[in-house]
C-alpha atoms as a printed R data frame, in Angstrom:
    type eleno elety resid chain resno       x       y      z
1   ATOM     1    CA   MET     A     1 -15.953  -5.871 -1.880
2   ATOM     2    CA   ARG     A     2 -16.723  -4.900  1.741
3   ATOM     3    CA   SER     A     3 -13.702  -4.125  3.914
4   ATOM     4    CA   VAL     A     4 -13.072  -6.514  6.778
5   ATOM     5    CA   THR     A     5 -12.191  -3.604  9.055
6   ATOM     6    CA   THR     A     6 -15.162  -1.852 10.643
7   ATOM     7    CA   SER     A     7 -15.155   1.847  9.758
8   ATOM     8    CA   GLU     A     8 -15.337   4.624 12.334
9   ATOM     9    CA   GLU     A     9 -18.907   5.425 11.211
10  ATOM    10    CA   GLU     A    10 -19.969   1.802 11.663
11  ATOM    11    CA   SER     A    11 -18.328   1.690 15.101
12  ATOM    12    CA   ALA     A    12 -20.191   4.814 16.168
13  ATOM    13    CA   THR     A    13 -23.498   3.361 14.948
14  ATOM    14    CA   ILE     A    14 -22.900   0.099 16.806
15  ATOM    15    CA   LEU     A    15 -22.069   2.005 19.994
16  ATOM    16    CA   LYS     A    16 -25.248   4.101 19.734
17  ATOM    17    CA   GLU     A    17 -27.388   0.995 19.235
18  ATOM    18    CA   LYS     A    18 -25.710  -0.693 22.199
19  ATOM    19    CA   ILE     A    19 -26.443   2.295 24.431
20  ATOM    20    CA   LYS     A    20 -30.095   2.220 23.319
21  ATOM    21    CA   THR     A    21 -30.562  -1.476 24.049
22  ATOM    22    CA   GLU     A    22 -28.636  -1.764 27.330
23  ATOM    23    CA   PRO     A    23 -30.569  -1.021 30.521
24  ATOM    24    CA   THR     A    24 -29.623   2.261 32.128
25  ATOM    25    CA   VAL     A    25 -28.095   2.133 35.587
26  ATOM    26    CA   ASP     A    26 -29.048   4.983 37.877
27  ATOM    27    CA   LYS     A    27 -26.559   6.804 40.077
28  ATOM    28    CA   LYS     A    28 -27.954   5.297 43.256
29  ATOM    29    CA   THR     A    29 -27.405   1.759 41.971
30  ATOM    30    CA   ILE     A    30 -23.829   2.610 40.975
31  ATOM    31    CA   LYS     A    31 -23.230   4.156 44.398
32  ATOM    32    CA   ILE     A    32 -24.551   1.060 46.202
33  ATOM    33    CA   TYR     A    33 -22.471  -1.226 43.976
34  ATOM    34    CA   LYS     A    34 -19.284   0.720 44.711
35  ATOM    35    CA   GLU     A    35 -20.044   0.732 48.441
36  ATOM    36    CA   HIS     A    36 -20.506  -3.035 48.386
37  ATOM    37    CA   GLN     A    37 -17.325  -3.484 46.411
38  ATOM    38    CA   GLN     A    38 -15.286  -1.288 48.770
39  ATOM    39    CA   ALA     A    39 -16.742  -2.933 51.881
40  ATOM    40    CA   LEU     A    40 -15.998  -6.382 50.482
41  ATOM    41    CA   ASN     A    41 -12.465  -5.410 49.503
42  ATOM    42    CA   ASP     A    42 -11.837  -4.031 53.011
43  ATOM    43    CA   ALA     A    43 -13.228  -7.161 54.668
44  ATOM    44    CA   LEU     A    44 -11.172  -9.481 52.451
45  ATOM    45    CA   SER     A    45  -8.042  -7.396 53.068
46  ATOM    46    CA   ASP     A    46  -8.529  -7.773 56.823
47  ATOM    47    CA   TYR     A    47  -9.158 -11.516 56.493
48  ATOM    48    CA   PHE     A    48  -6.082 -12.260 54.381
49  ATOM    49    CA   LYS     A    49  -3.796  -9.867 56.273
50  ATOM    50    CA   LYS     A    50  -4.572 -11.836 59.435
51  ATOM    51    CA   ALA     A    51  -3.901 -15.125 57.622
52  ATOM    52    CA   ILE     A    52  -0.561 -13.822 56.351
53  ATOM    53    CA   ALA     A    53   0.446 -12.333 59.705
54  ATOM    54    CA   SER     A    54  -0.312 -15.604 61.507
55  ATOM    55    CA   GLY     A    55   1.781 -17.555 59.012
56  ATOM    56    CA   ASP     A    56  -1.192 -19.472 57.585
57  ATOM    57    CA   ILE     A    57  -0.483 -18.436 53.992
58  ATOM    58    CA   VAL     A    58   2.098 -16.617 51.850
59  ATOM    59    CA   GLY     A    59  -0.096 -15.194 49.101
60  ATOM    60    CA   ALA     A    60  -3.571 -15.497 47.618
61  ATOM    61    CA   GLY     A    61  -5.358 -14.650 44.393
62  ATOM    62    CA   VAL     A    62  -9.066 -14.048 45.005
63  ATOM    63    CA   SER     A    63 -12.018 -13.501 42.700
64  ATOM    64    CA   ILE     A    64 -15.632 -12.911 43.687
65  ATOM    65    CA   VAL     A    65 -18.408 -12.873 41.093
66  ATOM    66    CA   LYS     A    66 -21.874 -11.595 41.927
67  ATOM    67    CA   GLY     A    67 -24.434 -11.757 39.163
68  ATOM    68    CA   ASP     A    68 -22.779 -10.540 35.979
69  ATOM    69    CA   SER     A    69 -20.042  -8.640 37.814
70  ATOM    70    CA   ILE     A    70 -16.531  -9.617 38.792
71  ATOM    71    CA   VAL     A    71 -16.744  -7.639 42.015
72  ATOM    72    CA   ILE     A    72 -13.275  -8.594 43.236
73  ATOM    73    CA   SER     A    73 -10.259  -9.752 41.241
74  ATOM    74    CA   SER     A    74  -7.349  -9.120 43.519
75  ATOM    75    CA   GLY     A    75  -4.256 -10.415 45.254
76  ATOM    76    CA   PHE     A    76  -3.010 -10.509 48.824
77  ATOM    77    CA   GLY     A    77   0.436 -11.265 50.160
78  ATOM    78    CA   LYS     A    78   3.569 -12.187 48.235
79  ATOM    79    CA   LYS     A    79   4.456 -14.200 45.163
80  ATOM    80    CA   SER     A    80   7.580 -15.420 46.966
81  ATOM    81    CA   ALA     A    81   8.263 -15.352 50.710
82  ATOM    82    CA   GLY     A    82  11.825 -14.110 50.193
83  ATOM    83    CA   LEU     A    83  10.937 -11.243 47.851
84  ATOM    84    CA   SER     A    84   8.768  -8.134 47.952
85  ATOM    85    CA   ASP     A    85   6.723  -8.758 44.786
86  ATOM    86    CA   LYS     A    86   3.046  -8.842 45.671
87  ATOM    87    CA   VAL     A    87   0.252 -10.970 44.255
88  ATOM    88    CA   ASN     A    88  -2.285  -9.125 42.083
89  ATOM    89    CA   GLY     A    89  -5.384 -10.131 40.142
90  ATOM    90    CA   GLU     A    90  -3.327 -11.282 37.157
91  ATOM    91    CA   THR     A    91  -0.755 -13.317 39.077
92  ATOM    92    CA   VAL     A    92  -0.794 -16.905 37.818
93  ATOM    93    CA   PHE     A    93  -1.135 -19.960 40.069
94  ATOM    94    CA   ARG     A    94  -1.199 -23.653 39.237
95  ATOM    95    CA   LEU     A    95  -4.792 -24.881 39.583
96  ATOM    96    CA   GLY     A    96  -4.317 -28.590 40.240
97  ATOM    97    CA   SER     A    97  -7.674 -30.382 40.323
98  ATOM    98    CA   LEU     A    98  -9.652 -27.226 39.605
99  ATOM    99    CA   SER     A    99  -8.682 -28.303 36.073
100 ATOM   100    CA   LYS     A   100 -11.227 -31.128 36.365
101 ATOM   101    CA   GLY     A   101 -14.019 -28.555 36.359
102 ATOM   102    CA   PHE     A   102 -12.864 -27.234 32.984
103 ATOM   103    CA   ALA     A   103 -12.741 -30.766 31.568
104 ATOM   104    CA   GLY     A   104 -16.234 -31.589 32.828
105 ATOM   105    CA   VAL     A   105 -17.758 -28.438 31.360
106 ATOM   106    CA   LEU     A   106 -15.894 -28.988 28.070
107 ATOM   107    CA   ALA     A   107 -17.324 -32.505 27.843
108 ATOM   108    CA   ALA     A   108 -20.809 -31.092 28.524
109 ATOM   109    CA   LYS     A   109 -20.352 -28.580 25.717
110 ATOM   110    CA   LEU     A   110 -19.216 -31.281 23.286
111 ATOM   111    CA   LYS     A   111 -22.247 -33.343 24.285
112 ATOM   112    CA   SER     A   112 -24.539 -30.387 23.587
113 ATOM   113    CA   GLU     A   113 -22.927 -30.144 20.137
114 ATOM   114    CA   GLY     A   114 -23.645 -33.812 19.466
115 ATOM   115    CA   VAL     A   115 -19.967 -34.730 19.300
116 ATOM   116    CA   LEU     A   116 -20.050 -37.288 22.114
117 ATOM   117    CA   ASP     A   117 -22.372 -38.755 24.715
118 ATOM   118    CA   TRP     A   118 -22.078 -39.711 28.388
119 ATOM   119    CA   SER     A   119 -22.809 -43.317 27.444
120 ATOM   120    CA   ASP     A   120 -19.876 -43.536 25.019
121 ATOM   121    CA   LYS     A   121 -17.591 -46.428 25.933
122 ATOM   122    CA   VAL     A   122 -14.012 -45.509 26.801
123 ATOM   123    CA   ASN     A   123 -12.519 -48.467 24.930
124 ATOM   124    CA   ASP     A   124 -14.261 -47.361 21.712
125 ATOM   125    CA   TYR     A   125 -11.952 -44.328 21.762
126 ATOM   126    CA   ILE     A   126  -8.956 -45.914 23.509
127 ATOM   127    CA   PRO     A   127  -8.798 -49.534 22.259
128 ATOM   128    CA   GLU     A   128  -5.767 -50.350 24.410
129 ATOM   129    CA   PHE     A   129  -7.720 -49.518 27.579
130 ATOM   130    CA   GLN     A   130  -8.811 -52.451 29.724
131 ATOM   131    CA   LEU     A   131  -9.978 -52.674 33.351
132 ATOM   132    CA   GLY     A   132 -10.906 -56.122 34.573
133 ATOM   133    CA   ASP     A   133 -12.269 -58.555 32.008
134 ATOM   134    CA   SER     A   134 -13.763 -57.586 28.664
135 ATOM   135    CA   ILE     A   135 -17.304 -57.582 30.064
136 ATOM   136    CA   ASN     A   136 -16.342 -55.045 32.753
137 ATOM   137    CA   THR     A   137 -14.258 -52.974 30.320
138 ATOM   138    CA   ASN     A   138 -17.177 -52.671 27.907
139 ATOM   139    CA   LYS     A   139 -19.342 -51.160 30.674
140 ATOM   140    CA   ILE     A   140 -17.028 -48.240 31.453
141 ATOM   141    CA   THR     A   141 -18.338 -45.021 29.920
142 ATOM   142    CA   LEU     A   142 -17.237 -41.411 29.632
143 ATOM   143    CA   ALA     A   143 -19.720 -40.639 32.422
144 ATOM   144    CA   ASN     A   144 -17.939 -43.119 34.696
145 ATOM   145    CA   ILE     A   145 -14.488 -41.612 34.311
146 ATOM   146    CA   LEU     A   146 -15.767 -38.034 34.640
147 ATOM   147    CA   SER     A   147 -17.767 -38.919 37.773
148 ATOM   148    CA   GLN     A   148 -15.022 -40.964 39.504
149 ATOM   149    CA   THR     A   149 -17.116 -44.144 39.289
150 ATOM   150    CA   SER     A   150 -15.046 -46.370 36.994
151 ATOM   151    CA   GLY     A   151 -14.582 -48.970 39.734
152 ATOM   152    CA   THR     A   152 -10.867 -48.239 40.026
153 ATOM   153    CA   PRO     A   153  -9.135 -48.219 43.434
154 ATOM   154    CA   TYR     A   154  -8.567 -44.772 44.981
155 ATOM   155    CA   HIS     A   155  -5.876 -42.742 43.151
156 ATOM   156    CA   SER     A   156  -4.876 -45.599 40.844
157 ATOM   157    CA   TYR     A   157  -1.686 -44.729 38.940
158 ATOM   158    CA   THR     A   158  -1.434 -41.171 40.211
159 ATOM   159    CA   ASN     A   159   2.223 -42.106 40.740
160 ATOM   160    CA   LEU     A   160   2.568 -42.799 36.998
161 ATOM   161    CA   VAL     A   161   1.038 -39.415 36.157
162 ATOM   162    CA   GLU     A   162   3.539 -37.712 38.458
163 ATOM   163    CA   ALA     A   163   6.359 -39.766 36.925
164 ATOM   164    CA   GLY     A   164   5.490 -38.201 33.562
165 ATOM   165    CA   LEU     A   165   4.204 -41.226 31.660
166 ATOM   166    CA   SER     A   166   1.969 -40.544 28.698
167 ATOM   167    CA   LEU     A   167  -1.743 -41.211 29.017
168 ATOM   168    CA   THR     A   168  -1.464 -43.730 26.185
169 ATOM   169    CA   GLU     A   169   1.005 -45.755 28.236
170 ATOM   170    CA   ILE     A   170  -1.013 -45.368 31.456
171 ATOM   171    CA   ALA     A   171  -4.213 -46.471 29.686
172 ATOM   172    CA   LYS     A   172  -2.527 -49.764 28.739
173 ATOM   173    CA   ARG     A   173  -1.552 -50.462 32.340
174 ATOM   174    CA   PHE     A   174  -5.080 -50.453 33.758
175 ATOM   175    CA   LYS     A   175  -5.345 -54.077 32.626
176 ATOM   176    CA   ASP     A   176  -3.220 -54.915 35.682
177 ATOM   177    CA   VAL     A   177  -5.665 -53.239 38.085
178 ATOM   178    CA   THR     A   178  -8.391 -55.223 39.837
179 ATOM   179    CA   PRO     A   179 -11.709 -53.328 39.929
180 ATOM   180    CA   ILE     A   180 -13.245 -52.679 43.358
181 ATOM   181    CA   SER     A   181 -16.806 -52.339 42.054
182 ATOM   182    CA   GLU     A   182 -19.016 -52.416 39.007
183 ATOM   183    CA   PRO     A   183 -18.806 -49.184 36.941
184 ATOM   184    CA   GLY     A   184 -21.153 -46.521 38.327
185 ATOM   185    CA   GLU     A   185 -21.596 -48.090 41.759
186 ATOM   186    CA   LEU     A   186 -18.848 -46.530 43.891
187 ATOM   187    CA   TYR     A   187 -17.144 -43.123 44.195
188 ATOM   188    CA   SER     A   188 -13.360 -43.484 44.127
189 ATOM   189    CA   TYR     A   189 -11.328 -40.359 43.361
190 ATOM   190    CA   GLN     A   190  -8.902 -40.567 40.415
191 ATOM   191    CA   ASN     A   191  -6.389 -38.515 38.464
192 ATOM   192    CA   ALA     A   192  -5.069 -40.927 35.834
193 ATOM   193    CA   MET     A   193  -8.476 -42.404 35.042
194 ATOM   194    CA   PHE     A   194 -10.154 -38.980 34.985
195 ATOM   195    CA   ALA     A   195  -7.457 -37.662 32.623
196 ATOM   196    CA   LEU     A   196  -8.477 -40.259 30.030
197 ATOM   197    CA   SER     A   197 -11.542 -38.069 29.438
198 ATOM   198    CA   GLY     A   198  -9.211 -35.702 27.603
199 ATOM   199    CA   GLU     A   199  -8.151 -38.549 25.319
200 ATOM   200    CA   VAL     A   200 -11.804 -39.380 24.597
201 ATOM   201    CA   MET     A   201 -12.515 -35.741 23.726
202 ATOM   202    CA   GLU     A   202  -9.460 -35.612 21.483
203 ATOM   203    CA   LYS     A   203 -10.402 -38.781 19.600
204 ATOM   204    CA   SER     A   204 -14.004 -37.606 19.137
205 ATOM   205    CA   THR     A   205 -13.008 -34.185 17.738
206 ATOM   206    CA   ASN     A   206  -9.532 -34.733 16.227
207 ATOM   207    CA   GLN     A   207  -8.367 -31.800 18.363
208 ATOM   208    CA   ASP     A   208  -6.301 -32.039 21.529
209 ATOM   209    CA   ILE     A   209  -7.801 -30.822 24.783
210 ATOM   210    CA   ARG     A   210  -5.593 -27.703 24.852
211 ATOM   211    CA   THR     A   211  -6.958 -26.585 21.485
212 ATOM   212    CA   LEU     A   212 -10.531 -27.386 22.516
213 ATOM   213    CA   LEU     A   213 -10.298 -25.414 25.766
214 ATOM   214    CA   ASN     A   214  -8.650 -22.468 24.023
215 ATOM   215    CA   THR     A   215 -11.093 -22.211 21.145
216 ATOM   216    CA   LYS     A   216 -14.303 -22.959 23.038
217 ATOM   217    CA   PHE     A   217 -13.639 -21.143 26.319
218 ATOM   218    CA   PHE     A   218 -10.378 -19.356 27.000
219 ATOM   219    CA   LYS     A   219 -10.176 -17.129 23.915
220 ATOM   220    CA   PRO     A   220 -13.897 -16.221 23.783
221 ATOM   221    CA   LEU     A   221 -13.842 -15.443 27.516
222 ATOM   222    CA   GLY     A   222 -10.688 -13.326 27.232
223 ATOM   223    CA   MET     A   223  -8.790 -15.488 29.718
224 ATOM   224    CA   ASN     A   224  -5.475 -13.980 28.700
225 ATOM   225    CA   THR     A   225  -3.168 -15.207 31.466
226 ATOM   226    CA   ILE     A   226  -4.195 -18.863 31.315
227 ATOM   227    CA   SER     A   227  -1.741 -21.554 30.196
228 ATOM   228    CA   MET     A   228  -1.587 -25.332 30.000
229 ATOM   229    CA   ASP     A   229   2.095 -26.225 29.920
230 ATOM   230    CA   TYR     A   230   5.212 -25.978 32.056
231 ATOM   231    CA   GLU     A   231   7.240 -23.920 29.572
232 ATOM   232    CA   THR     A   232   4.719 -21.068 29.332
233 ATOM   233    CA   LEU     A   233   4.381 -20.955 33.102
234 ATOM   234    CA   GLY     A   234   8.156 -20.778 33.497
235 ATOM   235    CA   ARG     A   235   8.408 -17.817 31.113
236 ATOM   236    CA   ASN     A   236   5.680 -15.835 32.871
237 ATOM   237    CA   LYS     A   237   7.095 -13.104 35.119
238 ATOM   238    CA   ASN     A   238   3.884 -12.731 37.125
239 ATOM   239    CA   VAL     A   239   3.718 -16.161 38.796
240 ATOM   240    CA   ALA     A   240   3.099 -16.950 42.451
241 ATOM   241    CA   LEU     A   241   5.792 -19.471 43.372
242 ATOM   242    CA   PRO     A   242   4.948 -22.545 45.478
243 ATOM   243    CA   HIS     A   243   5.986 -22.805 49.133
244 ATOM   244    CA   VAL     A   244   6.692 -25.502 51.695
245 ATOM   245    CA   ARG     A   245   6.621 -25.030 55.442
246 ATOM   246    CA   SER     A   246   9.903 -25.234 57.359
247 ATOM   247    CA   ARG     A   247  10.865 -24.615 60.993
248 ATOM   248    CA   LYS     A   248  11.549 -20.983 60.117
249 ATOM   249    CA   GLY     A   249   8.268 -20.518 58.262
250 ATOM   250    CA   TRP     A   250   7.427 -20.719 54.578
251 ATOM   251    CA   ARG     A   251  10.212 -21.495 52.107
252 ATOM   252    CA   THR     A   252   9.923 -21.005 48.332
253 ATOM   253    CA   SER     A   253  10.105 -24.237 46.355
254 ATOM   254    CA   ARG     A   254  10.531 -24.977 42.662
255 ATOM   255    CA   LEU     A   255   7.895 -25.270 39.996
256 ATOM   256    CA   ASN     A   256   7.622 -28.803 38.645
257 ATOM   257    CA   ASP     A   257   6.123 -30.247 35.468
258 ATOM   258    CA   HIS     A   258   3.740 -32.752 37.066
259 ATOM   259    CA   TYR     A   259   0.263 -33.202 35.530
260 ATOM   260    CA   TYR     A   260   0.871 -31.427 32.247
261 ATOM   261    CA   ASN     A   261   0.768 -34.939 30.764
262 ATOM   262    CA   ALA     A   262  -2.704 -35.338 32.325
263 ATOM   263    CA   LEU     A   263  -4.141 -31.931 31.562
264 ATOM   264    CA   ALA     A   264  -7.798 -32.708 32.291
265 ATOM   265    CA   ALA     A   265  -6.909 -33.840 35.803
266 ATOM   266    CA   GLY     A   266  -4.593 -31.048 36.900
267 ATOM   267    CA   GLY     A   267  -2.586 -29.261 34.201
268 ATOM   268    CA   ILE     A   268  -4.067 -25.747 33.953
269 ATOM   269    CA   ASN     A   269  -2.534 -22.488 35.243
270 ATOM   270    CA   ALA     A   270  -4.600 -19.322 35.734
271 ATOM   271    CA   SER     A   271  -4.991 -16.028 37.604
272 ATOM   272    CA   ALA     A   272  -7.776 -14.798 39.853
273 ATOM   273    CA   LEU     A   273  -9.002 -12.551 37.040
274 ATOM   274    CA   ASP     A   274  -9.216 -15.529 34.672
275 ATOM   275    CA   MET     A   275 -11.162 -17.494 37.271
276 ATOM   276    CA   GLY     A   276 -13.593 -14.590 37.651
277 ATOM   277    CA   LYS     A   277 -14.277 -14.679 33.913
278 ATOM   278    CA   TRP     A   278 -14.707 -18.461 34.122
279 ATOM   279    CA   MET     A   279 -17.186 -18.186 37.003
280 ATOM   280    CA   ARG     A   280 -19.341 -15.750 35.010
281 ATOM   281    CA   LEU     A   281 -19.755 -18.538 32.455
282 ATOM   282    CA   LEU     A   282 -20.482 -21.099 35.184
283 ATOM   283    CA   LEU     A   283 -23.260 -18.851 36.486
284 ATOM   284    CA   GLY     A   284 -24.840 -18.846 33.034
285 ATOM   285    CA   ARG     A   285 -23.827 -15.265 32.240
286 ATOM   286    CA   ARG     A   286 -22.173 -16.099 28.908
287 ATOM   287    CA   PRO     A   287 -24.966 -17.915 27.007
288 ATOM   288    CA   GLU     A   288 -23.420 -17.007 23.654
289 ATOM   289    CA   ILE     A   289 -20.524 -19.300 24.620
290 ATOM   290    CA   MET     A   290 -22.472 -21.998 26.481
291 ATOM   291    CA   ASN     A   291 -26.123 -22.054 27.415
292 ATOM   292    CA   LYS     A   292 -27.479 -22.932 30.842
293 ATOM   293    CA   SER     A   293 -29.011 -26.268 29.879
294 ATOM   294    CA   ALA     A   294 -25.679 -27.482 28.497
295 ATOM   295    CA   LEU     A   295 -23.835 -26.249 31.592
296 ATOM   296    CA   ASP     A   296 -26.226 -28.026 33.913
297 ATOM   297    CA   GLN     A   297 -25.229 -31.349 32.373
298 ATOM   298    CA   ALA     A   298 -21.872 -31.121 34.177
299 ATOM   299    CA   PHE     A   299 -23.519 -30.255 37.498
300 ATOM   300    CA   LYS     A   300 -25.993 -33.123 37.840
301 ATOM   301    CA   PRO     A   301 -25.266 -35.333 40.875
302 ATOM   302    CA   PHE     A   302 -24.062 -38.692 39.563
303 ATOM   303    CA   ILE     A   303 -22.851 -40.473 42.701
304 ATOM   304    CA   GLU     A   304 -23.123 -39.678 46.405
305 ATOM   305    CA   ILE     A   305 -19.914 -39.061 48.350
306 ATOM   306    CA   LYS     A   306 -20.755 -40.828 51.582
307 ATOM   307    CA   GLY     A   307 -19.307 -40.392 55.054
308 ATOM   308    CA   ARG     A   308 -18.439 -37.327 57.111
309 ATOM   309    CA   SER     A   309 -14.645 -37.349 56.991
310 ATOM   310    CA   LYS     A   310 -14.067 -34.860 54.158
311 ATOM   311    CA   TYR     A   311 -13.375 -31.241 55.113
312 ATOM   312    CA   TYR     A   312 -16.317 -29.944 53.078
313 ATOM   313    CA   GLN     A   313 -18.664 -32.345 54.858
314 ATOM   314    CA   ARG     A   314 -17.921 -30.457 58.065
315 ATOM   315    CA   TRP     A   315 -18.983 -27.069 56.708
316 ATOM   316    CA   SER     A   316 -21.893 -25.422 58.504
317 ATOM   317    CA   GLY     A   317 -25.279 -26.537 57.238
318 ATOM   318    CA   HIS     A   318 -23.876 -29.379 55.124
319 ATOM   319    CA   LEU     A   319 -26.481 -31.988 54.225
320 ATOM   320    CA   SER     A   320 -24.984 -34.198 51.511
321 ATOM   321    CA   SER     A   321 -22.311 -34.308 48.806
322 ATOM   322    CA   TYR     A   322 -22.235 -35.770 45.310
323 ATOM   323    CA   TYR     A   323 -19.876 -35.885 42.354
324 ATOM   324    CA   GLY     A   324 -21.036 -34.778 38.921
325 ATOM   325    CA   PHE     A   325 -18.632 -34.431 36.001
326 ATOM   326    CA   GLY     A   326 -15.500 -32.772 37.361
327 ATOM   327    CA   TRP     A   327 -17.519 -31.043 40.107
328 ATOM   328    CA   ARG     A   328 -18.656 -31.804 43.629
329 ATOM   329    CA   ILE     A   329 -22.248 -30.848 44.273
330 ATOM   330    CA   HIS     A   330 -23.064 -30.062 47.897
331 ATOM   331    CA   LYS     A   331 -26.522 -29.644 49.379
332 ATOM   332    CA   PHE     A   332 -26.611 -27.390 52.434
333 ATOM   333    CA   GLN     A   333 -29.230 -25.805 54.644
334 ATOM   334    CA   GLU     A   334 -29.497 -22.063 55.100
335 ATOM   335    CA   ASN     A   335 -32.419 -20.266 56.751
336 ATOM   336    CA   ASP     A   336 -34.474 -23.466 56.666
337 ATOM   337    CA   GLU     A   337 -33.966 -23.808 52.895
338 ATOM   338    CA   GLU     A   338 -31.976 -26.458 51.025
339 ATOM   339    CA   LYS     A   339 -29.449 -24.854 48.682
340 ATOM   340    CA   THR     A   340 -26.784 -26.027 46.240
341 ATOM   341    CA   MET     A   341 -23.068 -25.369 45.975
342 ATOM   342    CA   LEU     A   342 -20.857 -26.443 43.047
343 ATOM   343    CA   HIS     A   343 -17.366 -26.963 44.367
344 ATOM   344    CA   HIS     A   344 -13.901 -28.388 43.878
345 ATOM   345    CA   GLY     A   345 -10.517 -28.192 45.546
346 ATOM   346    CA   GLY     A   346  -7.116 -28.438 43.916
347 ATOM   347    CA   SER     A   347  -3.650 -29.317 45.146
348 ATOM   348    CA   VAL     A   348  -0.469 -29.637 43.084
349 ATOM   349    CA   ASN     A   349   3.193 -28.654 43.445
350 ATOM   350    CA   ASN     A   350   2.450 -27.147 46.916
351 ATOM   351    CA   TYR     A   351  -0.357 -24.932 45.607
352 ATOM   352    CA   ARG     A   352  -3.791 -25.258 47.221
353 ATOM   353    CA   ASN     A   353  -6.958 -23.844 45.657
354 ATOM   354    CA   GLU     A   354 -10.736 -23.740 46.122
355 ATOM   355    CA   ILE     A   355 -13.631 -22.778 43.867
356 ATOM   356    CA   ALA     A   356 -17.311 -22.622 44.829
357 ATOM   357    CA   VAL     A   357 -20.320 -21.507 42.812
358 ATOM   358    CA   TYR     A   358 -23.661 -20.844 44.500
359 ATOM   359    CA   PRO     A   359 -26.377 -20.840 41.784
360 ATOM   360    CA   ASP     A   360 -29.109 -19.849 44.270
361 ATOM   361    CA   ALA     A   361 -27.176 -16.731 45.276
362 ATOM   362    CA   ASP     A   362 -25.784 -16.014 41.775
363 ATOM   363    CA   LEU     A   363 -22.362 -16.043 43.423
364 ATOM   364    CA   GLY     A   364 -18.916 -17.427 42.672
365 ATOM   365    CA   ILE     A   365 -15.842 -17.570 44.923
366 ATOM   366    CA   CYS     A   366 -12.339 -18.670 43.924
367 ATOM   367    CA   VAL     A   367  -9.250 -18.617 46.135
368 ATOM   368    CA   LEU     A   368  -5.799 -19.540 44.829
369 ATOM   369    CA   LEU     A   369  -3.000 -20.125 47.377
370 ATOM   370    CA   ASN     A   370   0.720 -20.570 46.730
371 ATOM   371    CA   SER     A   371   1.093 -22.736 49.837
372 ATOM   372    CA   ASN     A   372  -0.531 -25.988 50.903
373 ATOM   373    CA   SER     A   373  -2.329 -24.263 53.742
374 ATOM   374    CA   ARG     A   374  -4.996 -25.604 56.087
375 ATOM   375    CA   LEU     A   375  -6.824 -22.326 55.503
376 ATOM   376    CA   ALA     A   376  -8.105 -23.884 52.274
377 ATOM   377    CA   GLN     A   377 -10.357 -26.166 54.320
378 ATOM   378    CA   THR     A   378 -12.394 -23.240 55.691
379 ATOM   379    CA   VAL     A   379 -11.781 -20.337 53.288
380 ATOM   380    CA   ILE     A   380 -14.949 -20.951 51.229
381 ATOM   381    CA   PRO     A   381 -17.443 -20.835 54.143
382 ATOM   382    CA   ASP     A   382 -15.410 -17.987 55.674
383 ATOM   383    CA   LEU     A   383 -15.696 -15.848 52.540
384 ATOM   384    CA   TYR     A   384 -19.316 -16.860 51.950
385 ATOM   385    CA   LYS     A   385 -20.143 -15.468 55.394
386 ATOM   386    CA   ILE     A   386 -18.210 -12.247 54.738
387 ATOM   387    CA   ILE     A   387 -19.953 -11.750 51.378
388 ATOM   388    CA   ASN     A   388 -23.392 -12.297 52.907
389 ATOM   389    CA   GLU     A   389 -22.621  -9.773 55.632
390 ATOM   390    CA   VAL     A   390 -21.565  -7.189 53.042
391 ATOM   391    CA   PHE     A   391 -24.428  -7.687 50.578
392 ATOM   392    CA   ASN     A   392 -27.190  -8.431 53.065
393 ATOM   393    CA   GLY     A   393 -26.010  -6.495 56.092
394 ATOM   394    CA   ASP     A   394 -25.456  -2.852 56.941
395 ATOM   395    CA   HIS     A   395 -24.140  -1.980 53.487
396 ATOM   396    CA   SER     A   396 -27.019  -3.459 51.537
397 ATOM   397    CA   GLU     A   397 -29.895  -1.574 49.976
398 ATOM   398    CA   THR     A   398 -29.824  -4.363 47.341
399 ATOM   399    CA   ALA     A   399 -28.441  -3.463 43.950
400 ATOM   400    CA   THR     A   400 -29.520  -6.592 42.123
401 ATOM   401    CA   GLU     A   401 -32.302  -5.178 39.937
402 ATOM   402    CA   HIS     A   402 -29.820  -3.684 37.464
403 ATOM   403    CA   PRO     A   403 -26.515  -5.526 37.974
404 ATOM   404    CA   ILE     A   404 -23.547  -3.501 36.804
405 ATOM   405    CA   GLN     A   405 -21.512  -5.338 34.204
406 ATOM   406    CA   VAL     A   406 -17.768  -5.176 34.843
407 ATOM   407    CA   THR     A   407 -14.980  -7.483 33.838
408 ATOM   408    CA   SER     A   408 -12.513  -6.836 36.629
409 ATOM   409    CA   ALA     A   409 -11.949  -4.802 39.720
410 ATOM   410    CA   SER     A   410  -9.168  -4.007 42.148
411 ATOM   411    CA   HIS     A   411  -6.315  -5.649 40.293
């Protein structure tokens, strides 16, 4: 019977074959990569030092992915304003609504596996769910709740999520809500309704959403600091604590247990390093875990977000915004070309976070803040500009032909 453990001879053979099949990277390419990485780290250090010195933020976890490389996975500032402990690449933050992006991609993966479909009716999985009359209820699909188009008034029952009610109980209460539109016709942002997507995924697989996320994404991606409950977060020693602003500056506040009952909407905790690994998948760099065609299902514009009042609609070059499944899809103009950005913000327990993926540039940016700072409204375009200056400016001889594969840098 063959031993389960790979022998030393087998390991050596595997390593030799891997070296043969992997493209060689010349010294010049490595040198350019390291120069880019150092220049970017210096520029980000300057940017966040200024933000900290001006009192805009307390601490930040930052990851930058370019191609197949996590170029930056680092921390700036403090985990707590009253202490000296500094944020690093493995410091954990609460993600808030960045969790919706995980739920949307998970649903897309389950669809690709034939487990569920966007047209599945919510009340087929949650019989106690009702919104409006039976005719209206029967029209509401998984696609509607993932795309914020169920016809529910803005932020319906977010207060019940924060009060800690179970999703089963919240689902029953939607019968008392009057719809504001037909399903699929109007964008209206939700937490409670969106979180029901997790219940649909659980009923269709007989596995809860925590198990699904762990087995399909977090473990295969090596996202080792991620958690999805209050107790694990509380036991972690490397956590950036939340802050509120007072007359004397930032004051540390307590962690709370809000949204762990509505995991798909806002109950995930992660570090910058974890988010770098996640963005590699979002850029299609982990096809063995999820292929590009399946990923793209989550990123298709489903409904336009109209108006010009949102902070992201004021970003330079912005043309239009849409909501897909747990993701905002922005169209913007750059150098006379229309380009795409996949984006979401997150706010919970006085944390404030932003993630943006630029498929055209093979680029991902994630910033995690342990304060509800206004900097979050501009940090994505700010960093996008800095990154372009580093990779396309004085430091660039372009090192994209043979991207160097790394899993982390500058912890």
